[in-house]
N, C-alpha and C positions, 0 to 999 in steps of 0.2 A: 503493502500498501505506502504511496506516496505522499513525500513531506505534504505540509502546506503552508506556504512560503507568504510575511508578509514584508510591507520596506526596511523592518528589522529587527522582524522573528523569526523562527522556522517551529512550527508549533510538530514536532516531529510524537508519528504515532507509537504506542507503546506496545512491546511485544509482552509477551507470559517470560523469560529470562530478563528484558528487564525489570518489571517491576519483584520478581523475584528476586533479586537485587535490590531494589528499592527498599520495599518491606524488610531485607534482610539486611540493608544498610550499608549497604555494598556496590560501590559508586562502578559504571560500565563503565568500557575500558577507552570509547568511543563518548562521552559522555566526563563532563568537566559538570558537577555537582558547585555555583555558586552557594557562598556561605546561606548557613539556617536553611539547606537546601538535606534531605526532602522537610518534611514540615510533619506535622502528625497529620492533617487534611492528607495529604499528595501519601502518606500509605496509606489512610483508609481507603482513601478510591483506590491505591492498586490490590490490592486485597478485596472489594467489589470488585477486581473485573481482574481478576483469576476468580474470584468465586466464577462469577457467569463462565467461565473459561472452562472451568469445570463441573457446572453446569449445566449449561446450554451451548457448548462451544467458540471460541471466539466473537465477539459480539462484532468486531473492525466491520463498517468505518465507526456504528457506534462505542468509542470504545474511550480509551484516557491520551489527554498526548499530551508529552510539556512542553512548557517550554521554554524555548533555549534562544539567547539570544544572537543572531547575526555576526554581531560585531569578533565577539571570541567563542561563542559554542557554547555556554557557561548556558546550564539549567538555573533558571529563575524561581521556576512553578513551574502547576499542569490546570488540563485545560483539559472540557471533557464529558460526556454523558453518561447519566444512570444505567444507560438502559437504549437498547432499540427501541427507537422510535414503533409508539404501540397504531392500535387499528382507526386510529381516529388522523394520525400521522402528527403527533404528537411526542414531543423529546422535555427529560430534565435536562439542565445540563450545573455543571460547579465550574470554580477554577478558585486558584490563589497562584501568590507570588510571595515569595524573601524578604525580610524589610525592608533588601535594600535598594531592591526593585521597587518600592511601591512611589505613587506619586510622581513615575514617569510619562502614565499613560499605555502602560507592557497591555496592564490588562484588557484593556479598553483595545487596543490593535486586534490580540489573541481572539476576545468574548467577540468583537467584527470577523475576523473572518472563521468564528468557528460557525455564528450564525448562517454566513453567508452560502458559507458547505452545509448545514444542515440543511436549507433551500432549495443544494442543485443540488440533496440525496430524495428532496422531496418530502418534506417536513415540513409539515405543515403551520404546526405552533411551536414556539421555545420555552419552557418555563425553567426561572428561577426566583433563590428565593437570598435574605439577606433579616439576620438581625435585626431589631431598631434600633442599637446601636449603635451598627457597621454603616457608617454616612459612608464611608467610603468605597462599599464592593456595591451597596446602591443608584453610585457614582458613575459604577464602571457600568452596572448592565443599565442603566437610562441613557448614554453617554454612546453606547454598541444601538441604540435604537428598542429598547424591551420598555417598558409601560408597566409601569406600577397595575397592578392586579388586584388588591385585595391583604387582611393582612389579619396577624391571629394577635394570640398575648405575646408569642414568642420571636413571629415572622413578616417580616414586609413582602409579598408575594411579588414578580416581576412578570410579562412573559411579551412576545411578537407572534404576531400570526399574521400569514399571508393567501393568500385566496388563486396566488398562481402559486406555485410554494418555484416552481421553476426558474420563469423569470428576476435573471440575475442585475434586479436596480439595485441591491446594493450597494454601499459605497466601500474600495474595495481600501484595506489598509495603506 
C-alpha cells in the first residue's frame, strides 16, 4: 500500500511488524522516532490494529499511519481509522502528535490528507471526538474541515459528510 504524501509529511501505512515493534517500544530500523514517540495513544492504536489483524485480517487501507516529517523522516505521531467503513459509509478517526511537533499545523495537515484519502475510498462520513478541555484537538478537526456534531459530559463530537464521496474537492495539504 502506498504512502500518503503532503507538503511536509508522509503518512506511512503501519504494517503488523511495525505495530508489534511499536507496542514493544523497539524502533523500526527504517523509522527514526522523535522524542516522546510512541505516546500512550499510539500504543493503544497499534494494539487495536494488531487485534483487528488477528480477528478479521489486515484492515488497510483503514488502518494506522505513522506521521513522518518529510524533512528528516522522524515519526512525530500517528493518524488513522478506528476500523473499516461501516455499511452506511462512515468511519471514525483518531490522531496524535508528540509534544515537540504540536502547534505547527502538522496534525491538521495529516488529518486533511486522511480525509481526502477516505473520500477517495468511498467514505461518506468521518467522525472524531476530543475531550472538552482539548481545545487544540478541536481546532485541528475544524481546520481540517470537520464540524461540531454534538457533545456529552466528556467529549465534543465532530464529523464531515460528503454526498459525492469520490469527488476530490478537498484542498490538498
